C-alpha positions in Angstrom: 8.8 36.2 9.2 8.2 32.3 9.3 5.5 31.0 6.9 2.1 29.2 8.2 2.4 27.2 5.4 5.2 25.1 3.5 4.6 23.6 0.5 6.4 20.7 -0.8 6.4 20.2 -4.9 8.7 17.6 -6.1 9.0 17.8 -9.3 10.3 15.3 -12.4 9.5 15.8 -16.3 6.6 17.6 -15.4 6.4 20.4 -17.9 3.0 19.9 -19.1 1.2 20.0 -16.1 3.4 22.1 -14.1 2.2 25.4 -14.9 -1.5 24.3 -13.8 0.0 23.6 -10.4 2.3 26.5 -9.7 -0.1 28.4 -10.5 -2.9 26.9 -8.4 -0.4 27.1 -5.1 1.1 31.2 -5.9 -3.0 32.4 -6.4 -4.1 30.5 -2.9 -6.2 33.3 -1.0 -4.1 32.8 1.8 -0.6 34.6 1.2 1.6 33.6 4.0 2.7 30.6 2.5 6.3 29.0 1.3 6.7 27.0 -1.7 9.6 24.9 -2.2 9.7 23.3 -6.0 12.6 20.6 -6.0 13.6 19.9 -9.4 14.8 16.2 -9.2 17.3 16.5 -12.5 14.2 16.8 -15.4 15.4 16.5 -18.9 12.7 18.7 -19.9 12.0 22.0 -19.6 10.7 21.7 -15.8 13.6 23.7 -14.5 13.3 26.8 -16.6 9.4 27.1 -15.5 10.2 26.8 -11.8 12.9 29.4 -12.3 10.3 31.7 -14.3 8.1 31.4 -11.5 10.7 32.1 -8.5 12.0 35.2 -10.6 8.2 36.9 -10.3 7.0 35.3 -6.6 9.6 35.3 -3.6 7.9 32.9 -1.7 8.9 29.8 -4.5 12.0 28.3 -3.8 13.7 26.1 -5.9 16.0 23.1 -4.7 18.3 21.4 -7.7 19.1 17.8 -7.3 22.2 16.8 -9.1 20.9 13.1 -10.3 17.7 11.6 -10.2 17.0 10.7 -7.2 13.4 9.9 -6.6 10.1 11.2 -5.2 10.8 10.1 -1.6 14.2 11.8 -1.3 13.5 15.0 -3.2 10.5 15.5 -0.8 12.9 15.1 2.2 15.3 17.4 0.7 12.3 19.7 0.3 11.1 18.9 3.6 14.8 19.6 5.7 14.5 23.2 3.8 11.0 23.9 5.0 10.4 26.7 7.7 6.8 26.3 7.7 4.4 26.0 10.8 2.6 23.1 8.7 3.8 21.2 6.0 1.3 20.3 2.7 2.6 18.3 -0.3 1.4 18.5 -4.0 2.4 16.7 -7.2 3.2 18.4 -9.9 0.5 17.2 -12.0 -2.0 18.2 -9.6 -3.6 21.3 -8.2 -5.2 23.1 -5.2 -8.3 24.6 -4.7 -8.1 28.4 -4.6 -9.0 28.6 -0.9 -7.4 25.1 0.0 -4.4 27.2 2.7 -7.2 29.7 3.8 -9.6 27.1 4.8 -6.6 24.9 6.5 -5.8 28.1 8.3 -8.8 28.6 9.8 -9.2 24.9 10.7 -5.8 24.6 12.6 -6.8 28.0 14.5 -9.8 26.4 15.9 -8.8 22.8 16.3 -5.1 22.1 16.2 -3.9 18.8 15.1 -0.9 17.1 14.2 -2.2 16.0 11.3 -5.4 16.8 8.9 -6.8 14.9 6.5 -9.1 16.7 4.1 -11.0 15.8 0.6 -9.7 15.0 -2.1 -11.3 15.0 -6.0 -9.6 12.4 -8.0 -10.0 13.7 -12.0 -10.1 10.7 -14.6 -7.1 11.7 -16.6 -4.7 10.1 -19.8 -7.4 6.8 -20.1 -8.6 6.3 -16.6 -12.1 5.0 -16.4 -14.3 7.2 -14.1 -15.3 4.0 -11.8 -11.7 3.5 -11.3 -11.1 7.4 -10.0 -14.0 7.1 -7.8 -12.5 4.1 -6.0 -9.6 6.0 -5.5 -11.6 9.0 -4.3 -13.1 6.9 -1.6 -9.9 5.5 -0.8 -8.3 8.6 -0.2 -11.3 10.3 1.8 -10.6 11.6 5.4 -11.8 9.5 8.7 -13.9 12.7 10.1 -13.6 14.0 13.5 -10.8 14.0 15.6 -9.0 10.8 16.3 -6.2 9.4 18.6 -3.3 8.6 16.5 -2.9 5.1 17.3 -6.5 4.6 16.2 -5.5 6.0 13.1 -2.5 4.0 12.5 -4.6 0.6 12.8 -7.1 2.0 10.8 -5.1 2.9 8.3 -1.9 0.0 7.8 -4.1 -2.8 9.7 -7.9 -2.1 8.6 -7.0 -0.1 5.7 -10.0 2.1 6.0 -8.0 5.1 5.2 -5.4 6.1 2.6 -1.5 6.6 3.5 -1.1 8.9 1.0 0.9 12.3 1.6 -1.7 14.2 -0.4 -4.8 15.3 1.2 -3.0 15.9 4.4 -1.5 19.1 6.3 0.9 18.1 8.4 2.6 19.5 11.5 5.9 21.2 10.5 8.1 20.0 13.5 6.8 16.5 13.0 7.2 16.3 9.2 10.7 17.9 9.4 11.6 14.9 12.4 10.5 12.2 10.8 11.7 12.8 7.2 15.5 12.7 8.7 14.6 9.7 9.4 14.0 8.4 6.4 16.4 6.6 3.9 18.1 8.2 1.1 17.1 5.3 -1.0 15.4 5.9 -4.7 12.0 3.8 -4.3 9.9 4.0 -7.1 6.6 2.7 -5.3 4.5 3.0 -1.5 6.7 5.9 -0.5 4.1 7.9 0.6 3.2 4.7 3.2 7.3 4.5 4.3 6.6 8.6 4.5 3.3 8.3 6.5 4.1 5.6 9.1 7.4 7.6 10.3 4.7 10.5 10.6 2.2 8.5 12.5 4.8 7.2 14.7 5.7 10.5 16.6 2.5 12.7 16.1 0.0 12.8 18.7 -3.5 13.9 17.2 -5.3 13.3 13.4 -8.2 15.5 12.5 -10.3 14.9 9.3 -12.6 17.1 7.6 -14.6 16.7 4.5 -13.6 19.9 2.6 -12.6 18.8 -1.0 -9.5 21.2 -1.3 -7.1 19.2 -3.5 -7.4 17.9 -7.2 -5.7 14.8 -8.0 -5.4 14.4 -11.8 -5.3 10.3 -11.8 -3.6 9.3 -14.8 -1.0 12.0 -15.7 2.7 12.0 -14.4 3.9 8.5 -13.3 0.3 6.7 -13.0 0.0 7.7 -16.9 3.1 6.6 -18.2 3.5 2.9 -19.7 6.9 0.7 -18.8 7.8 -2.6 -20.2 6.3 -5.3 -18.8 9.3 -6.7 -16.9 10.3 -3.1 -15.6 7.0 -3.1 -14.3 7.3 -6.3 -12.6 10.9 -5.4 -11.1 9.3 -2.3 -9.7 6.6 -4.4 -7.7 9.4 -7.0 -6.9 11.0 -4.3 -5.2 8.6 -3.6 -2.5 10.4 -4.9 0.2 12.7 -2.2 0.1 9.7 0.2 1.6 8.8 -3.2 4.0 12.2 -2.8 5.6 12.3 0.7 5.8 8.8 0.3 7.5 10.1 -1.9 9.9 13.1 0.2 11.1 10.4 3.0 11.5 8.6 0.6 14.1 11.5 -1.0 15.8 13.1 2.7 16.0 10.0 3.8 18.0 8.9 0.3 19.5 5.6 1.5 19.8 3.5 -0.9 17.6 6.1 -3.4 16.3 3.0 -6.0 14.9 2.0 -3.5 12.0 4.8 -4.4 10.3 3.4 -7.8 9.3 0.0 -5.8 8.1 2.3 -3.6 6.4 4.0 -6.7 4.5 0.8 -8.4 4.0 -1.0 -5.3 2.5 2.1 -5.0 -0.3 2.7 -8.8 -0.8 -1.0 -8.4 -2.0 -0.5 -5.5 -4.2 2.7 -7.6 -5.7 0.4 -10.8 -6.4 -2.5 -8.5 -7.3 -0.5 -7.3 -10.4 0.6 -10.9 -11.6 -2.9 -12.1 -11.5 -4.2 -9.4 -13.7 -0.8 -10.1 -15.7 -0.6 -13.5 -15.5 -1.3 -14.1 -19.6 1.4 -11.2 -20.8 4.0 -12.9 -18.5 4.0 -15.7 -19.8 6.3 -14.2 -22.7 9.0 -14.5 -20.1 10.3 -17.5 -19.0 9.5 -18.8 -15.2 13.3 -19.1 -14.3 13.6 -14.7 -15.4 10.6 -14.0 -12.9 11.3 -16.4 -10.1 15.2 -14.7 -10.2 13.8 -11.4 -9.9 10.9 -12.8 -6.6 13.7 -14.1 -4.8 16.5 -11.3 -5.2 14.2 -9.2 -3.4 11.2 -11.3 -1.4 12.1 -13.2 1.6 11.1 -17.1 1.8 8.0 -16.5 3.7 6.4 -14.2 0.8 7.6 -16.7 -2.1 5.3 -19.6 -1.3 2.3 -17.1 -2.0 3.8 -15.6 -5.1 4.7 -18.4 -6.8 1.5 -19.8 -7.4 0.3 -17.0 -9.6 3.6 -16.8 -11.4 4.1 -20.3 -12.8 1.3 -19.9 -15.5 3.2 -22.4 -18.1 3.0 -25.2 -15.5 -0.3 -27.6 -14.8 -0.8 -26.1 -11.7 -0.3 -22.7 -12.3 -3.0 -22.7 -15.4 -5.4 -24.1 -12.5 -5.3 -21.2 -10.8 -4.5 -18.6 -13.5 -6.9 -20.0 -16.4 -9.4 -22.5 -14.8 -10.5 -20.3 -11.7 -10.6 -23.0 -9.4 -9.8 -21.9 -5.6 -6.7 -20.7 -4.3 -5.6 -21.8 -0.5 -6.0 -18.8 1.7 -1.8 -18.4 1.4 -2.1 -15.0 3.0 -4.0 -15.9 6.1 -1.9 -18.9 6.9 1.8 -17.8 8.9 4.5 -20.0 6.8 5.3 -23.6 8.4 2.0 -23.5 10.3 0.5 -26.8 10.9 -2.9 -27.0 9.3 -5.8 -29.2 9.7 -8.0 -29.0 6.1 -11.3 -29.7 6.6 -13.6 -31.1 3.3 -12.3 -33.9 1.2 -14.2 -32.7 -1.8 -13.0 -30.7 -5.0 -12.1 -27.8 -3.3 -10.2 -29.9 -0.8 -8.2 -31.5 -2.8 -7.0 -28.3 -4.7 -6.3 -27.1 -1.4 -4.3 -30.3 -0.8 -2.6 -29.9 -4.0 -1.4 -26.5 -3.4 -0.3 -27.1 0.1 1.7 -30.1 -1.4 3.0 -28.6 -4.1 3.9 -25.2 -2.6 5.8 -26.9 0.6 3.8 -23.7 2.2 2.9 -25.1 5.5 2.3 -28.5 7.5 0.1 -30.7 6.7 -1.2 -32.3 10.1 -4.7 -33.8 9.0 -7.4 -33.8 6.7 -10.7 -34.5 7.4 -13.7 -34.9 6.5 -17.5 -35.6 8.1 -18.3 -38.2 5.3 -14.5 -39.1 5.3 -15.8 -42.6 4.5 -16.9 -41.7 1.1 -14.1 -39.9 0.4 -10.1 -41.2 -0.6 -6.9 -39.8 -1.8 -4.0 -42.3 -2.9 -1.3 -40.0 -1.3 -3.2 -39.1 2.2 -5.5 -40.7 4.4 -8.4 -38.4 5.2 -10.2 -39.0 8.5 -13.1 -38.1 11.3 -13.1 -34.4 12.3 -12.5 -35.9 15.8 -9.5 -36.6 14.6 -8.6 -32.6 15.9 -8.8 -33.4 19.5 -6.0 -35.8 19.0 -3.4 -33.7 17.2 -1.6 -30.3 17.3 -2.3 -27.9 14.8 -2.5 -24.0 14.2 -5.2 -23.6 12.1 -8.5 -25.3 10.7 -9.1 -24.2 6.9 -12.9 -25.3 5.9 -12.3 -26.0 2.1 -16.1 -26.1 1.5 -18.0 -24.6 -1.1 -21.3 -22.7 0.5 -21.3 -20.2 3.0 -24.4 -21.6 4.6 -22.5 -25.2 5.0 -19.4 -23.5 6.2 -20.9 -21.3 8.9 -22.5 -24.7 10.1 -18.7 -26.3 10.0 -17.5 -23.4 11.8 -19.9 -23.7 14.6 -19.2 -27.7 14.8 -15.2 -27.0 15.1 -16.3 -24.5 18.1 -18.2 -27.2 20.0 -15.0 -29.7 19.3 -12.8 -26.9 21.3 -11.7 -25.0 18.1 -10.9 -21.3 19.0 -12.8 -18.7 16.5 -9.2 -17.5 15.7 -7.7 -20.4 14.2 -10.5 -21.5 11.9 -9.9 -19.9 8.2 
């Protein structure tokens, strides 16, 4: 008899929490389930624990990896061995509410969908702040109601209003198996959920969000609770382009929503930059060249210009960005090699000008200010805003402090004929 739900549990060195996880699954009030535990070459007692449960519950099957392949490949191997009509992922340090499968089975009988997202209770563990757990819970909350899959892709990958996490989602089994068959066998350390969820959304047709809290995420256990050497952590973030390229391959294969690639790249780039900003002081223990070489190894030239600003913490410019907390040019909103008009010649404008000059990230078409006669720079002529009508440009960047003044300048630029989408 085919199981209604296949539950996939990748396991790596989880002896401390694995029993709680498996107990929460085998004790589900809904019995027609299949449980697949993939032991990813654990070095602790995890495999012994899985075998122990397999001997007492025939619904549990174990898949053993000959070497450590990572979560993405372990999930893939489990999914491709599954037979269930639907698939549910759970991490080996998390738990399901006792009635989770029963509730999901009821939902699917009443209103089927290829993706059903439900609520996740995020529990602060291993020193994680309660406030951080609440932020994570909010990020993982479902988008209630039934929706077209294109809307969900945009909400997830463009607007970041729903999470790409696999935890907290019930998935059409056939679609999930097909999607995972497309995924690379490469070992990923971060963002593998984004990669897999993108593949699933590319061949799904419908999404349903329900409010029921059915999953317990122990935030801080497992990988999230383990500390790596800082340089190893840095390399982990530098390896994110592997996920970016995997996502691009998926998008090119379907040909449906290619523009998502830029959003995915920007999202993961921001994550890497955020790590560097948050660890700027600690990264000073390593030479600039070691860190730059690591960036160059993984990231393309288009992304390096943005990242190097936060990396060079030993230089005067790096200190100005990371310590003095002056203004950072809006690199993430500007495509590399674009033609930019800089509006504003005060302190912020001069700060932006120096960043453009030192990074060579974009081309400065003009530097303008209404009070251009009152400002000067030894290296560049500051002109009247009317100069905008006589030059070619891609963006006008307003480098002025004060929201009201910026709004006034924006209205003024529009009267000059500058399109709204070109004003940063």
